[in-house]
Every structure is written in C-alpha cells, then in structure tokens.
VMD Tcl script that draws the C-alpha trace (Angstrom):
set ca {
  {-101.17 82.55 -159.39}
  {-103.77 79.88 -158.56}
  {-101.81 77.15 -160.35}
  {-98.81 77.85 -158.16}
  {-100.73 77.07 -154.97}
  {-100.55 73.36 -155.73}
  {-96.76 73.61 -156.03}
  {-96.56 75.37 -152.64}
  {-98.62 72.58 -151.11}
  {-96.23 70.01 -152.58}
  {-93.29 71.87 -151.01}
  {-95.11 71.83 -147.67}
  {-95.73 68.10 -147.94}
  {-91.98 67.54 -148.38}
  {-90.94 69.96 -145.62}
  {-89.35 67.95 -142.74}
  {-90.21 70.75 -140.28}
  {-93.86 71.20 -141.27}
  {-95.16 69.48 -138.12}
  {-93.72 72.22 -135.88}
  {-96.36 74.60 -137.23}
  {-98.93 72.66 -135.21}
  {-97.18 73.62 -131.96}
  {-98.32 77.26 -132.22}
  {-101.54 79.24 -131.84}
  {-102.47 81.35 -134.88}
  {-104.73 84.42 -134.79}
  {-107.88 84.00 -136.89}
  {-109.30 86.11 -139.69}
  {-112.87 85.32 -140.73}
  {-112.56 82.01 -138.94}
  {-109.34 80.93 -140.67}
  {-105.71 81.05 -139.57}
  {-103.90 84.15 -140.73}
  {-100.69 83.98 -142.72}
  {-98.47 85.40 -139.98}
  {-95.31 87.16 -141.18}
  {-94.69 89.29 -138.09}
  {-92.44 87.02 -136.03}
  {-89.72 89.65 -136.36}
  {-91.90 91.84 -134.13}
  {-93.73 89.35 -131.91}
  {-93.54 85.59 -132.32}
  {-96.58 83.35 -132.12}
  {-97.56 81.69 -128.85}
  {-96.42 78.09 -128.37}
  {-99.35 75.89 -127.32}
  {-97.23 74.57 -124.47}
  {-96.74 78.06 -122.98}
  {-99.95 78.00 -120.93}
  {-99.00 74.73 -119.29}
  {-95.60 76.05 -118.23}
  {-97.03 79.24 -116.70}
  {-99.92 77.40 -115.04}
  {-97.41 75.10 -113.34}
  {-95.73 78.07 -111.67}
  {-99.08 79.54 -110.62}
  {-100.10 76.21 -109.10}
  {-96.80 75.97 -107.25}
  {-97.16 79.52 -105.98}
  {-100.67 78.69 -104.78}
  {-99.54 75.44 -103.17}
  {-96.20 76.39 -101.64}
  {-96.05 80.16 -101.27}
  {-92.47 81.17 -100.50}
  {-91.42 77.52 -100.28}
  {-91.86 77.34 -104.04}
  {-88.31 78.64 -104.26}
  {-87.20 75.13 -103.30}
  {-90.29 72.86 -103.50}
  {-91.82 73.87 -106.85}
  {-91.67 71.36 -109.68}
  {-89.01 73.63 -111.16}
  {-87.60 75.34 -108.04}
  {-87.54 79.11 -108.44}
  {-84.25 79.62 -106.66}
  {-82.29 78.26 -109.61}
  {-84.96 78.58 -112.30}
  {-82.68 80.41 -114.73}
  {-80.29 77.44 -114.73}
  {-82.86 75.43 -116.72}
  {-82.45 77.91 -119.56}
  {-78.67 78.11 -119.62}
  {-77.55 75.14 -121.70}
  {-80.33 75.58 -124.26}
  {-79.45 79.28 -124.54}
  {-75.79 78.41 -125.06}
  {-76.77 75.97 -127.82}
  {-78.97 78.61 -129.43}
  {-76.24 81.25 -129.79}
  {-73.11 79.11 -130.10}
  {-71.68 79.77 -126.66}
  {-70.25 77.97 -123.65}
  {-72.62 77.43 -120.76}
  {-70.72 79.83 -118.51}
  {-70.99 82.60 -121.14}
  {-74.78 83.03 -121.09}
  {-77.52 84.01 -118.69}
  {-81.19 84.92 -119.07}
  {-82.28 88.00 -117.11}
  {-84.05 91.36 -117.25}
  {-85.04 92.93 -120.60}
  {-83.01 93.85 -123.65}
  {-82.21 97.54 -123.23}
  {-81.73 97.10 -119.47}
  {-79.14 94.44 -120.24}
  {-77.52 96.61 -122.89}
  {-76.97 99.37 -120.34}
  {-75.61 96.90 -117.76}
  {-73.17 95.55 -120.33}
  {-72.08 99.03 -121.36}
  {-71.06 99.68 -117.75}
  {-68.48 96.93 -118.16}
  {-67.53 97.24 -121.81}
  {-67.72 100.93 -122.58}
  {-64.91 102.46 -120.51}
  {-63.96 105.58 -122.47}
  {-60.63 107.33 -121.96}
  {-59.36 110.68 -123.25}
  {-57.93 108.96 -126.31}
  {-60.33 106.01 -126.78}
  {-63.94 107.08 -126.46}
  {-65.77 106.49 -129.76}
  {-68.62 104.06 -130.33}
  {-69.16 102.84 -133.88}
  {-72.66 101.68 -134.84}
  {-74.84 101.43 -137.93}
  {-76.89 104.47 -138.88}
  {-80.56 103.66 -138.62}
  {-80.13 101.24 -135.73}
  {-83.25 100.56 -133.70}
  {-84.07 103.76 -131.76}
  {-83.62 102.11 -128.36}
  {-80.01 101.33 -129.26}
  {-79.49 104.89 -130.48}
  {-80.88 106.27 -127.23}
  {-78.79 103.87 -125.16}
  {-75.54 104.79 -126.91}
  {-76.22 108.53 -126.71}
  {-77.12 108.35 -123.03}
  {-74.01 106.29 -122.28}
  {-71.85 108.93 -123.97}
  {-73.63 111.65 -122.00}
  {-73.18 109.69 -118.78}
  {-69.43 109.79 -119.32}
  {-69.50 113.53 -120.01}
  {-69.08 113.14 -123.76}
  {-70.88 114.78 -126.64}
  {-72.75 112.00 -128.51}
  {-72.25 113.86 -131.80}
  {-68.50 113.43 -131.37}
  {-68.42 110.12 -129.52}
  {-70.73 108.14 -131.82}
  {-69.67 107.25 -135.36}
  {-72.59 106.14 -137.54}
  {-72.02 103.88 -140.53}
  {-74.06 104.79 -143.60}
  {-74.47 102.86 -146.86}
  {-72.86 104.13 -150.03}
  {-74.79 106.63 -152.10}
  {-77.67 104.90 -153.85}
  {-77.42 101.75 -151.69}
  {-79.61 100.63 -148.80}
  {-77.29 98.33 -146.88}
  {-73.73 98.37 -145.60}
  {-70.82 96.58 -147.21}
  {-68.61 94.64 -144.83}
  {-65.46 96.07 -146.42}
  {-66.74 99.58 -145.72}
  {-67.42 98.70 -142.08}
  {-63.88 97.33 -141.72}
  {-62.39 100.41 -143.38}
  {-64.30 102.71 -141.05}
  {-63.17 100.73 -137.99}
  {-59.56 101.06 -139.11}
  {-60.04 104.77 -139.83}
  {-60.98 105.42 -136.18}
  {-58.69 102.83 -134.61}
  {-56.73 105.30 -132.49}
  {-59.88 106.67 -130.84}
  {-62.27 103.70 -131.02}
  {-63.44 102.11 -127.77}
  {-66.36 99.99 -128.93}
  {-68.06 98.62 -132.03}
  {-71.72 98.16 -131.10}
  {-74.02 96.94 -133.86}
  {-77.14 94.94 -134.47}
  {-76.77 91.35 -135.60}
  {-79.56 92.01 -138.11}
  {-80.76 95.52 -138.90}
  {-84.41 95.78 -137.91}
  {-85.37 97.97 -140.91}
  {-83.49 96.49 -143.86}
  {-83.16 92.92 -142.62}
  {-79.43 92.93 -143.37}
  {-77.44 90.37 -141.37}
  {-73.99 91.66 -140.53}
  {-70.85 89.53 -140.76}
  {-70.21 89.52 -137.05}
  {-67.06 87.42 -137.12}
  {-65.31 89.79 -139.55}
  {-66.55 92.88 -137.71}
  {-65.34 91.49 -134.38}
  {-61.92 90.68 -135.80}
  {-61.63 94.20 -137.22}
  {-62.63 95.73 -133.89}
  {-60.05 93.70 -132.01}
  {-57.35 94.57 -134.56}
  {-58.16 98.23 -133.88}
  {-57.84 97.71 -130.12}
  {-61.59 98.03 -129.51}
  {-64.27 95.70 -128.15}
  {-67.17 94.30 -130.17}
  {-70.75 93.95 -128.91}
  {-74.01 93.13 -130.68}
  {-77.72 93.62 -130.19}
  {-79.11 90.30 -131.41}
  {-82.81 91.14 -131.09}
  {-83.35 90.23 -134.76}
  {-80.68 87.55 -134.92}
  {-81.31 85.18 -132.00}
  {-83.56 82.37 -133.18}
  {-83.17 83.65 -136.74}
  {-79.51 83.11 -137.65}
  {-77.17 80.28 -136.79}
  {-74.87 82.05 -134.35}
  {-71.42 81.05 -133.11}
  {-70.61 83.80 -130.64}
  {-67.82 82.02 -128.76}
  {-65.86 81.00 -131.83}
  {-66.41 84.41 -133.40}
  {-64.75 85.85 -130.27}
  {-67.54 88.38 -129.72}
  {-67.02 90.27 -126.47}
  {-70.66 90.60 -125.45}
  {-74.18 90.49 -126.81}
  {-77.77 90.70 -125.66}
  {-81.14 89.93 -127.23}
  {-84.85 89.87 -126.52}
  {-86.91 86.66 -126.60}
  {-90.31 87.85 -127.82}
  {-89.52 88.00 -131.54}
  {-88.15 84.87 -133.19}
  {-87.90 83.15 -129.79}
  {-91.67 83.27 -129.23}
  {-91.52 83.93 -125.49}
  {-94.34 86.42 -125.06}
  {-94.76 90.21 -125.21}
  {-92.16 92.00 -123.12}
  {-90.39 88.69 -122.55}
  {-87.12 88.22 -120.74}
  {-83.70 88.75 -122.33}
  {-80.56 86.74 -123.01}
  {-76.97 87.84 -122.44}
  {-73.65 86.57 -123.79}
  {-70.35 87.55 -122.16}
  {-67.19 86.05 -123.58}
  {-65.56 83.58 -121.21}
  {-62.43 85.68 -120.76}
  {-64.55 88.59 -119.50}
  {-67.09 86.53 -117.57}
  {-64.37 84.99 -115.43}
  {-62.81 88.37 -114.67}
  {-64.16 89.29 -111.24}
  {-62.33 92.64 -111.36}
  {-64.30 93.83 -114.39}
  {-66.42 96.85 -113.36}
  {-70.17 96.28 -113.27}
  {-73.33 97.34 -111.47}
  {-73.71 94.67 -108.81}
  {-76.81 92.98 -107.43}
  {-77.60 90.24 -104.94}
  {-78.29 87.57 -107.54}
  {-74.90 88.04 -109.17}
  {-73.15 87.32 -105.86}
  {-71.54 83.93 -105.24}
  {-74.58 81.69 -104.81}
  {-72.81 79.41 -102.32}
  {-72.92 82.08 -99.62}
  {-75.56 84.44 -101.01}
  {-77.86 83.91 -98.02}
  {-75.17 84.71 -95.50}
  {-75.97 88.34 -96.30}
  {-72.37 89.45 -95.94}
  {-71.11 92.81 -97.25}
  {-68.67 92.79 -100.14}
  {-69.76 91.70 -103.60}
  {-68.21 88.43 -104.80}
  {-69.39 87.95 -108.39}
  {-70.11 84.53 -109.83}
  {-67.25 84.00 -112.32}
  {-69.64 83.43 -115.25}
  {-72.19 85.55 -117.11}
  {-74.42 85.02 -114.06}
  {-72.23 87.52 -112.22}
  {-74.08 90.31 -114.07}
  {-77.45 89.36 -112.58}
  {-79.07 91.90 -110.30}
  {-82.25 90.28 -109.04}
  {-83.83 86.88 -108.73}
  {-85.41 85.18 -111.73}
  {-88.56 86.50 -113.47}
  {-90.37 83.21 -113.10}
  {-93.43 83.74 -115.30}
  {-91.57 85.25 -118.30}
  {-88.90 82.58 -117.91}
  {-91.57 79.86 -117.89}
  {-92.78 81.14 -121.26}
  {-89.20 81.19 -122.50}
  {-88.57 77.66 -121.27}
  {-91.56 76.41 -123.25}
  {-90.15 77.97 -126.42}
  {-86.53 76.97 -125.85}
  {-87.54 73.33 -125.61}
  {-88.94 73.58 -129.14}
  {-85.74 75.17 -130.44}
  {-83.66 72.54 -128.68}
  {-85.63 69.79 -130.39}
  {-85.56 71.19 -133.93}
  {-82.07 72.80 -133.85}
  {-80.94 76.07 -135.40}
  {-79.09 74.29 -138.21}
  {-82.35 72.76 -139.44}
  {-84.29 75.96 -138.95}
  {-81.74 77.96 -140.88}
  {-81.76 75.46 -143.75}
  {-85.54 75.79 -144.11}
  {-85.36 79.57 -143.66}
  {-83.06 79.96 -146.65}
  {-85.36 77.86 -148.83}
  {-88.51 79.64 -147.66}
  {-87.07 83.11 -148.26}
  {-85.69 82.06 -151.66}
  {-89.20 80.88 -152.59}
  {-90.63 84.25 -151.49}
  {-88.07 86.24 -153.48}
  {-88.54 84.06 -156.55}
  {-92.30 84.63 -156.52}
  {-91.98 88.36 -155.93}
  {-89.56 88.61 -158.84}
  {-92.01 86.79 -161.12}
  {-94.64 89.43 -160.37}
  {-92.39 91.99 -162.15}
  {-93.75 94.89 -160.14}
  {-91.77 98.05 -160.81}
  {-93.16 99.82 -157.72}
  {-91.79 97.20 -155.30}
  {-88.09 96.85 -154.52}
  {-86.25 94.64 -152.06}
  {-84.03 96.42 -149.52}
  {-82.66 93.22 -148.00}
  {-79.46 91.70 -149.47}
  {-80.00 88.88 -151.95}
  {-77.07 86.88 -150.55}
  {-78.50 84.40 -147.97}
  {-75.39 84.91 -145.81}
  {-76.33 88.56 -145.41}
  {-79.94 88.12 -144.35}
  {-82.13 86.21 -141.94}
  {-85.73 85.43 -142.75}
  {-86.93 89.05 -142.88}
  {-87.42 90.65 -146.27}
  {-88.00 94.41 -146.34}
  {-90.00 95.60 -149.33}
  {-89.66 99.22 -150.42}
  {-93.06 100.27 -151.77}
  {-94.32 103.14 -153.85}
  {-96.89 105.76 -152.88}
  {-99.55 103.08 -152.57}
  {-97.58 101.06 -150.00}
  {-99.91 101.72 -147.11}
  {-102.91 100.74 -149.23}
  {-101.10 97.51 -150.09}
  {-100.47 96.86 -146.41}
  {-104.16 97.41 -145.62}
  {-105.09 95.12 -148.51}
  {-102.96 92.36 -147.04}
  {-104.63 92.84 -143.65}
  {-108.04 92.40 -145.26}
  {-106.82 89.14 -146.78}
  {-105.78 87.78 -143.38}
  {-102.07 88.33 -144.02}
  {-100.13 89.88 -141.14}
  {-97.07 91.92 -142.12}
  {-95.42 94.97 -140.59}
  {-95.55 98.55 -141.89}
  {-92.59 100.85 -141.23}
  {-92.64 104.52 -142.14}
  {-92.20 105.98 -144.61}
  {-92.77 103.18 -147.14}
  {-91.50 99.75 -146.11}
  {-93.39 96.50 -145.55}
  {-91.42 93.98 -143.51}
  {-92.19 90.31 -144.15}
  {-90.68 87.53 -142.04}
  {-91.36 83.92 -143.13}
  {-90.41 82.20 -139.86}
  {-89.32 78.60 -140.50}
  {-90.82 77.25 -137.26}
  {-94.41 78.03 -138.19}
  {-94.63 79.58 -141.66}
  {-95.35 77.41 -144.67}
  {-94.75 77.66 -148.39}
  {-98.52 78.02 -148.76}
  {-98.38 81.07 -146.47}
  {-95.82 82.58 -148.83}
  {-98.02 81.76 -151.81}
  {-100.96 83.52 -150.09}
  {-98.85 86.62 -149.60}
  {-97.60 86.78 -153.18}
  {-101.05 86.02 -154.58}
  {-102.56 88.85 -152.51}
  {-99.89 91.27 -153.77}
  {-100.61 90.14 -157.33}
  {-104.35 90.72 -156.85}
  {-103.71 94.22 -155.50}
  {-101.83 95.32 -158.62}
  {-103.79 93.58 -161.38}
}
mol new
graphics top color blue
foreach p $ca { graphics top sphere $p radius 0.5 }
foreach p [lrange $ca 0 end-1] q [lrange $ca 1 end] { graphics top cylinder $p $q radius 0.2 }
display resetview
C-alpha cells in the first residue's frame, strides 16, 4: 500500500478544492491531524466560527438589548442573513426556506401542517430502519391523532437478501396504499446504509397517489446536490451539525414549498416570530402569518447557533454544491476502488455502488472482528463511526477530506488484516 500513497498525494495536488481543507480545525492524534471520516455525525469546526460567535458576544456586551438593532449583524432579522444561502444550498426559492429551532422540533411543527389524517387517508409511509428520532416522531404523531402506529405507519423494507430499497419498489408500495395514504415521509439519505433516495421520483409517486411528500434531509443537506423546488417536494427539514459543520446541537433548516408557504389558512402551531413582522411589535391579538416559510417560526433567532451556521454557509456559498458533489463522487470512487483491491471477504459494502444513489457516506458491513477493526483505526488516528451490530460508517467529506486521508484509511484496514 505504501506505493499508492504517492498517487494519492498526486490526486490531492490536482484537486481544485484542496485549499478548503485549511479552513477547518482537525482533532490531533499523537500530535498529528486525524483522518476525520465522521462528518456524517458531526462536521469539523470552521476556523472562522470563533470570530462569528465572538462578534455576537462583543455586541451583547456593548449594546445589551439594543443589539437587536445596533449589532454588526442586527439580531432582530439575523435569520435573514441565512435565507438566500440556504435556498441556494437546497435548490429552493428564498421564500421557501427558513432557519430555526432543531431538527425533530421542526419535523413535529411541519407534521402539524402536513399530516392531517382523515378516516380514509391516514397512513404514513417511511423506510424501515429510519433514524430512531424519525420513528418516534411518526409514531407519536399517529398516537396524537388517536391512531394505532402499527396500522398507520407503513415501513418499506428491502427485498430478501438486499440491504437497500429499490425505487421501483417504493413507487409500487405508494401505489398499493394510494387510497389510504396521507403522507410519504422519508430520509433523503438513510443514516445507516448511506443510500440516497430518488426524491423527485418518490415525490411524483406520492402526488399521483393523492398524498404529500416530506423528507428528513439530515444526511442529505450539504452532501447531495438538492433541487427541492423543482422536484416539487412539499416540505423538508434538516440539521446543520453534520455536513453543514455548524456545531454540536446546531440550528435547523426548513423547506416549505411555495404553494404551501403562501397559504395563510394552512393549520400550524403559531408563535410570535411567525407573525407579520411589519406589525409584530403592535402586540395585537390574532395571528397573521408571514406568507413564506418564516410563517412557521415560533421564537426569535438563536443568535449564537446561527452565527456558527453563518460562518459555515459562507464557505458553502463560495465553493458551491455542484463543485462539492463533483469531488465527492471522485473521492468515494477512489475509496471504493481501494477497498475492492484489498479483496477482503469479511468486509462488504452496504451502500449502493451507483453514485446517484449515495452521498459521500459508505457503510461497511464487517465480520465478527468489526469492533476490533474500528478500535484499530482509532489507534491509527482515523476517526470513523461504529454502528451496532457490525457496521463502520465512513464519510469522506469533500470540503475537508483528502485522497491521502482515504489512502490512510485503506492502508490501516490492510494492516489490520495482513
């Protein structure tokens, strides 16, 4: 494997995005930067993040409450600074996105508006093995409406002997339940397998069945090139602490299709910050929602988490998702090629081989020695993610991972088995 390191270094020297790696802090192992493949769980810290947060602390110190209007970035409309960049990130119109709250909180708020079960239409279709928070949210929403989750929730499972879902099977299942289906609610990328779902086709199938389509994009935002408006997705939400590098427990993004966002009559849980901002401070009774995604806001902006997010979004705005996705496909292909060359019978790839059906995460199904392998990688300064019972998740993030990082990973795996 040593001879291949030089080739990885050549690839890095030709990588047009290699300089972006320098914009991030890396944890250290024995005094050297780790090879960090855990951006699908928590992204690395942008070096600019401290400066953005410190600015808000200085303004708080200097202005107190007047910081809402006198701060360098006035707090009253702080979230507006994030809107256009968020729209660019997920392929949306400006009025279709807002940054607020946290992911599962936003999912519940959106379900209030978009899961309106009736006696005949009450089912939610989702992938089996979705992230537990989504499973809990869907079950509790069914319970809230007096429904039995076992009857209201339809879980999609792969075919016998397969690990991922086929789009044609998803479409067939949607059609099968079309008379009773209220909502298709899936992940954009499955957290465990790394499979990226064909959201445009799934949305079209949902609409043809008379249902709505929503997505949890926790593992898709900042990972895939999204086009939510043109795909006609009804709603979506995502966290910002994974691929979007906005800090642990970071704020969340929301997409609401323009036709819904402008509908003031759409039921929702209302809050002061979603009220018409032109007369918000008149303190009048009677909720008048802003006719955009902002109308789903409850409270004023989370300034410090949003400052972290602003620092990261500026990087994404500069590099562009098209460029990131192009590098991602090459970096993952390089990883898969090197893993294949190892010819290890006790390692199998769960993630689809088709680049259109995956982001940058590769899920490796290990044998009985999988946990020992994971510990071995840790000792080599290589950060991956272990998922029970026997999967190692590896995410070569194009913003800060290099081809040499991938070589380090594959070389360490090779050393473990030889």
